[in-house]
C-alpha positions in Angstrom: 0.0 -0.1 0.0 1.2 3.5 -0.9 2.1 5.5 2.2 1.0 9.2 2.6 4.1 10.9 4.1 2.9 14.4 3.2 1.8 15.3 6.8 2.6 13.6 10.1 -0.5 11.8 9.8 -0.8 8.6 7.8 -4.2 9.6 6.4 -4.3 11.1 2.9 -4.4 14.8 2.5 -7.9 15.5 0.8 -7.8 18.8 -1.2 -11.2 20.1 -2.0 -11.0 21.9 -5.4 -14.5 23.2 -5.8 -15.1 25.7 -8.7 -14.9 29.0 -7.0 -15.0 30.9 -10.3 -17.8 32.1 -12.1 -18.2 31.2 -15.9 -16.1 33.7 -18.2 -14.4 35.2 -15.1 -10.5 34.4 -15.3 -8.6 32.7 -12.4 -8.1 35.0 -9.5 -4.4 35.8 -9.8 -3.9 39.3 -8.9 -3.1 42.4 -10.9 -0.9 42.2 -13.8 2.8 43.4 -13.4 2.5 45.4 -16.8 -1.1 46.5 -17.0 -0.6 48.8 -19.9 0.3 45.9 -22.1 -2.4 44.5 -24.4 -2.7 41.0 -25.6 -2.3 40.3 -29.4 -5.5 38.5 -29.6 -8.6 37.3 -27.5 -7.8 34.5 -25.1 -4.1 35.1 -25.2 -4.2 35.6 -21.2 -6.5 35.2 -18.4 -8.7 32.4 -20.0 -11.9 31.8 -18.2 -11.8 29.8 -14.9 -12.8 26.3 -15.4 -15.7 25.1 -13.1 -14.6 21.7 -11.9 -15.6 20.1 -8.6 -13.1 17.3 -7.6 -11.5 16.0 -4.6 -7.8 15.0 -4.9 -6.2 12.3 -2.8 -2.5 13.4 -2.5 0.0 11.0 -1.0 3.6 11.4 -0.6 5.4 8.4 -1.7 8.9 9.5 -0.9 10.6 12.3 0.7 14.1 13.7 1.9 15.0 14.6 -1.8 17.1 17.8 -2.0 15.5 20.3 -4.6 14.2 17.3 -7.0 14.1 18.4 -10.5 13.3 15.5 -13.0 11.3 12.4 -13.0 11.4 9.2 -15.2 9.4 6.0 -14.8 11.5 2.9 -15.1 8.4 0.7 -14.6 5.4 0.4 -12.5 7.4 -0.1 -9.5 10.6 2.0 -9.9 11.3 5.6 -10.9 14.5 7.9 -11.3 14.5 11.2 -9.6 17.1 13.9 -10.0 18.4 16.1 -7.4 19.6 19.7 -8.5 22.3 19.0 -5.9 24.1 16.6 -8.2 22.5 13.2 -7.3 20.3 10.8 -9.4 18.2 8.2 -7.3 15.9 5.2 -7.9 12.7 5.5 -6.0 10.9 2.3 -5.1 7.3 3.4 -5.9 5.7 0.6 -3.5 7.9 1.1 -0.5 8.7 4.6 -0.8 12.5 4.3 -0.4 15.3 6.1 -2.0 18.4 4.3 -3.4 21.9 5.5 -2.5 22.9 8.1 -5.4 23.6 6.2 -8.5 27.3 6.2 -9.4 28.9 7.1 -12.7 27.6 10.7 -13.1 30.2 13.4 -14.6 31.1 16.5 -12.8 28.4 18.7 -12.2 28.3 22.5 -11.3 25.8 22.8 -8.5 26.0 26.8 -7.7 23.1 28.9 -7.9 20.4 27.5 -10.1 22.9 24.8 -11.5 23.0 21.1 -10.9 21.3 18.0 -12.2 18.3 18.7 -14.2 16.1 16.6 -16.3 16.1 12.8 -16.8 14.5 10.8 -19.6 14.5 7.1 -20.7 15.8 6.1 -24.3 12.8 5.2 -26.5 14.4 1.7 -26.6 15.3 1.6 -22.8 13.5 -1.8 -22.6 16.4 -3.2 -24.8 19.4 -0.9 -24.2 18.7 0.4 -20.5 20.1 3.9 -21.7 19.1 7.0 -20.0 19.6 10.6 -20.8 20.1 13.6 -18.4 20.7 17.4 -18.5 23.1 19.1 -16.3 25.0 22.2 -15.7 28.6 21.4 -16.9 31.7 23.1 -15.4 33.9 24.5 -18.2 36.8 26.1 -16.1 37.3 29.7 -14.9 33.9 29.9 -13.3 32.2 29.3 -16.7 29.6 26.5 -17.4 26.9 25.5 -19.7 24.0 23.1 -20.1 25.1 19.7 -21.4 23.2 16.4 -22.3 24.7 13.2 -21.5 23.6 9.5 -21.8 24.7 6.2 -20.1 23.6 2.7 -19.4 21.7 2.0 -16.1 22.6 -1.2 -14.2 20.2 -3.9 -13.7 20.4 -3.2 -9.9 19.9 0.6 -10.6 23.2 1.4 -8.7 25.5 2.8 -11.4 25.7 4.3 -14.9 28.3 2.8 -17.3 29.3 4.1 -20.8 28.6 7.7 -19.9 29.3 10.0 -23.0 28.2 13.8 -23.4 26.1 14.2 -26.7 25.5 17.9 -26.5 27.1 21.0 -25.2 25.8 24.4 -25.0 28.1 27.1 -26.5 29.4 29.4 -25.6 30.0 28.7 -21.9 29.4 31.7 -19.7 30.2 32.8 -16.0 26.5 32.6 -14.9 24.8 30.5 -12.2 21.2 31.1 -13.9 19.0 30.1 -16.6 20.1 26.7 -17.8 16.8 25.6 -19.3 17.2 21.8 -19.5 13.9 20.2 -20.4 14.2 17.0 -22.5 11.4 15.6 -24.8 11.3 13.0 -27.4 9.2 13.1 -30.6 7.7 10.1 -32.3 10.6 9.7 -34.5 13.0 9.2 -31.5 14.6 12.7 -31.9 15.4 14.7 -28.8 14.6 18.1 -28.2 16.5 20.1 -25.6 15.4 23.5 -24.0 18.3 26.0 -23.4 18.3 29.1 -21.1 19.9 32.4 -22.2 21.8 32.7 -18.9 19.9 35.6 -17.5 22.6 38.5 -17.4 22.2 41.4 -19.6 25.1 40.5 -22.0 24.3 36.8 -22.8 20.5 37.4 -22.9 21.0 39.2 -26.2 22.5 36.0 -27.7 19.0 34.5 -27.6 18.6 36.2 -31.0 22.2 35.1 -32.4 21.9 31.9 -34.4 25.7 31.1 -33.9 25.1 30.5 -30.2 22.8 27.9 -28.2 21.6 30.6 -25.8 18.0 31.1 -25.5 17.4 28.3 -28.0 15.5 24.9 -28.5 17.6 22.3 -30.2 16.9 19.0 -31.8 19.2 16.3 -32.2 19.4 12.5 -32.8 19.7 9.9 -29.9 23.6 9.9 -30.5 24.0 13.7 -30.7 24.0 14.0 -34.4 22.0 16.4 -36.3 18.9 15.5 -38.1 19.1 16.5 -41.8 15.7 18.2 -41.7 16.6 20.7 -39.0 15.9 24.2 -40.1 19.4 25.3 -40.4 21.1 21.9 -41.0 21.5 22.8 -44.7 22.1 26.4 -44.2 18.8 27.3 -46.2 15.0 27.1 -45.8 12.7 27.1 -48.8 15.4 28.2 -51.0 16.7 31.0 -48.7 20.0 30.9 -47.3 20.0 30.9 -43.5 23.2 30.9 -41.3 22.7 29.3 -38.0 24.0 26.4 -35.8 22.4 23.1 -37.4 21.2 22.0 -33.9 18.8 24.9 -33.6 15.2 24.2 -33.9 13.7 27.7 -32.6 15.2 30.7 -30.9 14.5 33.9 -29.0 13.5 32.0 -25.9 14.3 33.0 -22.2 14.3 30.2 -19.9 12.4 27.1 -21.1 12.0 24.5 -18.2 9.1 22.6 -19.4 8.5 20.6 -22.7 6.1 18.1 -23.8 5.5 16.2 -27.1 1.9 16.2 -28.2 1.6 13.1 -30.3 -2.0 13.7 -31.8 -0.7 16.8 -33.5 2.9 15.6 -33.8 4.1 19.0 -32.3 6.6 20.1 -29.4 5.0 22.5 -26.8 7.1 24.4 -24.4 6.7 26.7 -21.5 9.1 29.4 -20.2 9.8 31.5 -17.4 9.3 35.3 -18.3 10.7 38.1 -16.3 8.6 39.8 -13.9 5.3 38.8 -15.8 5.2 37.2 -19.1 5.6 33.3 -18.8 4.8 32.0 -22.2 3.4 28.9 -23.6 4.6 28.1 -27.1 4.3 25.5 -29.9 7.9 26.3 -31.4 8.0 25.9 -35.0 11.1 25.1 -36.9 13.4 27.9 -37.7 11.0 30.5 -35.9 11.9 33.5 -33.6 10.0 33.7 -30.3 11.2 37.3 -29.6 13.4 37.3 -26.3 14.7 39.8 -25.2 13.2 42.1 -27.9 9.5 41.3 -27.1 7.9 40.2 -23.8 4.7 40.5 -21.9 6.8 40.9 -18.8 9.0 43.7 -17.4 12.4 43.8 -15.6 12.4 43.0 -11.8 13.2 46.7 -11.2 9.8 47.6 -12.9 11.6 49.1 -16.0 10.8 47.8 -19.5 12.7 45.1 -21.2 14.5 46.8 -24.0 12.1 49.2 -25.8 9.1 47.7 -24.0 7.6 45.9 -26.9 5.2 43.1 -27.0 5.0 42.4 -30.7 7.4 42.9 -33.8 7.3 41.6 -37.3 9.2 38.5 -37.8 8.7 37.3 -34.2 6.1 34.8 -33.1 3.4 35.4 -30.4 2.9 33.1 -27.4 -0.2 31.1 -27.7 -0.8 32.1 -24.0 1.1 34.0 -21.3 0.7 34.6 -17.7 1.0 37.9 -15.9 1.5 37.7 -13.1 3.5 34.7 -13.4 2.9 30.9 -12.6 6.9 30.2 -12.8 6.4 27.2 -14.6 8.4 24.0 -14.2 7.7 21.0 -16.5 4.3 20.0 -17.9 2.5 16.9 -19.4 -0.5 16.3 -21.6 -2.9 14.1 -19.6 -4.0 11.0 -21.4 -5.3 8.6 -18.6 -8.6 7.3 -17.5 -8.5 8.3 -13.8 -9.4 11.9 -14.7 -11.5 11.3 -17.9 -12.7 14.9 -18.2 -9.2 16.0 -18.2 -8.0 14.0 -21.3 -6.1 16.1 -23.8 -5.8 18.8 -21.0 -2.2 20.4 -20.4 -1.0 20.0 -16.7 1.6 22.3 -15.6 3.8 22.5 -12.6 3.9 25.8 -10.8 6.8 27.1 -8.5 4.9 30.3 -7.7 2.2 30.4 -6.5 2.7 26.9 -6.5 0.6 23.6 -7.1 -0.6 22.8 -10.7 -2.3 24.7 -13.4 -4.7 22.9 -15.7 -5.4 24.3 -19.3 -8.3 23.2 -21.5 -7.4 23.4 -25.2 -9.0 23.9 -28.5 -6.4 23.3 -31.1 -3.4 25.6 -30.0 -5.8 28.0 -28.3 -6.2 28.0 -24.4 -10.0 27.8 -23.6 -9.9 27.6 -19.8 -7.6 27.6 -16.7 -7.6 26.0 -13.3 -5.5 26.1 -10.4 -4.9 23.0 -8.4 -3.4 21.7 -5.1 -1.8 25.0 -4.1 -1.0 23.7 -0.8 1.8 21.7 -2.3 4.0 24.7 -2.6 6.5 24.7 -5.2 6.2 22.1 -7.7 9.0 21.4 -10.3 7.9 18.6 -12.3 4.5 16.8 -12.9 4.4 13.3 -14.9 1.7 10.6 -15.6 2.4 7.2 -14.8 1.0 4.1 -17.0 -2.1 3.7 -14.7 -3.2 7.5 -15.2 -2.0 8.8 -11.7 -0.3 12.1 -11.6 2.9 12.4 -9.9 4.6 15.7 -8.8 8.1 16.7 -7.2 8.2 19.4 -4.8 11.0 21.8 -4.9 12.4 22.2 -1.5 15.6 21.4 0.4 13.3 18.3 1.7 11.3 17.7 -1.4 9.0 15.0 -2.1 7.7 12.7 -4.7 3.7 12.8 -4.6 1.0 10.8 -6.2 -2.3 12.4 -6.9 -5.5 10.5 -7.9 -9.3 11.1 -7.6 -10.3 10.9 -3.9 -13.5 9.0 -4.6 -12.3 6.3 -7.1 
């Protein structure tokens, strides 16, 4: 039986999530940081609040994780969890126990926002036991960058062997912020990697520079090679010469920490941190420019505008949805299971601030409704769906937890 360790009591914490909002009214999230900005189209922000009465059973399966970041299910009984402090652990989902740190990881820079980030299984994990992980790699002289490595997980989950780095973000930078680092596979077994722009005023400008990886989404093959149909792989697009690094899929991003592949449409979705306001939901298209730091629906933390204070510019893509004030998004997942039948096809997003989960209903690539869930969980870094349709979250704290969420009345 799964144990509830969320409180000192062994009873499940039941969160009543009654629909408090009236139809057509948006979620109560406070005044915008940039009230003079105007969305580019109706429904681009503050979608109608969803009316949904449901009680959730929230059970902590494991705790004692130091700022957990990424989650991958090995099977129904075992998951891998990364800790930003530089540890990878196996979690027994039945007993709620953590393994000792898995051996074989490379050197990791854990300063500031750095550390060990996402983890993902190879599409052929059942036969090759290979896993992939992103991390802040030290590059010398205080510089670092996001890298992606892969290795083979031993049968007893104790060590990685044949570890090799398959991608390195360039240029390295002396910064401890904005590493990005979400991993997502498409249906052809190609890997998308999201990369931050390192936050500081100088490197953030490089989000617009196609000869760097800063502020980009890149697409690579499983061995780190470059797909021939990447938008800059041939140096041209639709007969127009285009210079840029061949790994780049899209650019003009700030700090993308969430990514999910939507199999029905065959498209990648991403969610990224804005500055003060302006968190963005995008469906990045090949070779397109998503505007940062030229356009944004946020402002600087000082209250000053970013650049010229623009929210739109020709040649730059609009987010399909944005938040002001922010939800500080972690990762996200499209719900496909049977446990929450009314949520099928919805996007479930981890929120670091104000915390909990955010549920979005969609009509194609338009957001039609929004709901805030389980806010008492606090900072949620990752959310994933297991094979049985349960939702699992990682809470981001010094004593973080792996938590399972199901309907209370099932």
